[in-house]
N, C-alpha and C positions, 0 to 999 in steps of 0.2 A: 504719268509715264515719263520715262526717261528722254531727254532729247536725242539720245542716240538710237533709241528704238523708233524714234520718229522719223529720223533721217533714213533708217533702213526700210521702214515700212512705205516711206513716201517713194522710194525707188522701186519697192515690190509692186505697189499698185500702179506706179507710173510705168512700169515695164509693159503693161498692156498697151498702153499708148505708144511705147517706144517700139513695140512689135509691128504696129502698123507703119510708123513713120521710118524707123531706122532698120527694120528688119529686111526691106527690099535691098538696101545697100550692103547689109552683111551677106545676103545671099548672092550678091552680085560679085564677092571676091571668091574666086575659085580656089580650091585646093588640089594641089596636084599630086596628091599621095593616094595610093591604092589602099593602104592599111587603114582600117577605120580608127585605130587609136592616134595615128598621125594626123588624120583628119579632124579628130576632137582637139589635139594639141592646138593646131592651126586655129580653130574656132575659139578656143580658150584663150589663146594669145590676141585675138581681135577683140574679145571681151575686156581683158587686162589692159589694152590699149585705151580703151574707152574709160576705164576707171582712172588710169593714169592721168587722162586729159581732165577729168573732174576734179582729181586731187591737186593738180596745178591751177586750176581755177579756183580752188579752195585757199591757196597760197594768196592769190589776189584779193579776194574778198575779205581773206582773214587780217591781211594788212590793213585794210580799210576799216574793218570793223574794230580792230585793235585801237586805232586812232579814235574812234567815235567812243570807245569805252573809257580811254583815257581822259577825254574831255568830258566824262561824266553822263553820256547820252544813252547808256545801255537800256534803260527802261524804255525811252523814247524809241529807239531802234526796234527793240521787241514788239512794242505796240504797233508801230508802223508796219513791220514786217507782218504782223497778224492782221492787220487791215488788208493789206495788198493781197494777202493769201485768201482771206475771207471774201474780199470783191471777186478774185478770180473764181472761186469755188461757186459763189451766187450766180456768177455771170453763165457759168456752165449749167446750173439748174434751172435757170429761165431762159436758157439758150440766147443770151446776148452775145453776139459775136462781133469781136474787134476786126475792123478791117486793116488794122496797123500791121503790116508785115515787114520783116527784116530783109528786104529784096537784095541789099547790098550784101549783106552777110552770106546770106544763101547762095548768091552768084559767086562769091569768093571761094566758098566751101566746095560747090559743084565743079569748079576749075580745079581745085587743088586735088579733090577726090578722083577726077577724071584723070588728071596727070599722074596720080599714084597707080591707078589700075593700068594705065597704058604702059608704064614703066616698070611693072610687076612687082610693086612695092609689097613687102611682106605683110601678113595679117596683122602684126603688131602696129605697123606704121599705119595702115588704113584704119585700124581700131581707134588710134589716137586722133586722125582726124575725124572720125565719126563722133567722137566725144566733144568735138568744137562746134557741131553742127547746131545752129540756133534751134532751141527746143523750149516749149513752154515748161516742162516738167523740170529741166536742168535749171531754168530761171528761177523756178519754185524753190529748188533746192538751195540755189545761192542766196535767195532772201532768208532762208533758214541759217545758212552758214555765217552769214554777215553779222547775225545777231548773237553768235556764241562769244563773240569778243576776244577771240585769241587766235593767233595764225595756226598753231598746231591742231587746236580744236576744230578750226574751220576746215582743214585738210581732212581731218578724221571724219568730220560731218559728210564732207563729199564723198570721201571713199566709202563710207558705209551706205551712203545713196546709190553709190556705183554697185556696190556688192548687192544690194538690193534688187538691181535690174538684172543681175547675173544669171540667176536660176532659169527664168523663163526665156530670155534672150539666147542663152547657150543652148538649151534644149531644142527651141526653135530653130536656130540657125544649124545645129546638128541634124535636123530633119526628122524629129520626132513628131512635131506638129502637135504639141501639148494641148492647146486650147482651139477650139473651132471658133468660127464667126459668132455663134450664138453666146457662148460662154464669154467672149470677149465683150460683146455688146452688155450682157449682164454687168461685168465688172466695171466697164467704162461708165455705167449709170451710178454705180456705187462711189466712184472715184470723187465726184464733186463734193458729195457729204464728208467724205475724209478729208478734204481740202478745207470745208467749213470747220470741222473740227480742229483740225491743224491751227487755222487761223486764230479760232478761239482761244486755243491754248497759249499761243504766243501772246494774245492780248492780256489773258490772265497772268501770264509769266511776267510781263512787264509792269502789271498793275500794283505789285508789291503789296498784296492784301494778306500776306502771311498766313496763307493757306498751305498746309503740307502738299507737296508734290504739284498741285495746281498753281499756286502763286507763291512761292517761297520768298520770305523777307530777303531782299538783297543785302549782302554785306557791304559796309562802307569801304570805299576804294582806299588803299593803302599806296597807291602808285605816286611816286615822287617824280616830277619831271625836272631834270637838271638843265 
């Protein structure tokens, strides 16, 4: 499977989690239009704002990943990324909950989001802020993006992740109620197994086993540092 498909499907599966975590924030941003299509435009702008934030985060991790690839650590980064994703998936399967929380980051986000709402910032701006909310699935996508080894590709990876979250989030915030609690619970139970698959794929990708699609032989680096 292509890494780009994995980026998209990580977002698609993760959007079930996003609906529970980020959905209430999106519902809290009112649309002041009476026409349904203008309301839809507002909600779409909100989602585009999130994707822009993810893409900007892709620039950051892409610059880091690029330096690691120049240093010849691409296989190590892919394996390490896979191990971290695998641990995250297994911890959810066996219900091992981490008590480590990004309290400082969430506090800063809450103040910024509240300020934006009080000053009637547009849907796009509040969407950008939403994209910066500390979130386990965003971290998961960033781990994948840093392993691609190129800034443009990292941005593409994070944009595809964001596009994966778009369908469910847009439909839910527009008010269709695409999935009920029972469906969300069933999908949530499947998500850890997808994470395990993703982690194993990254490990195989870095193992350099010369297996088509699963573990292709890495090409020797031709990068020359001046």
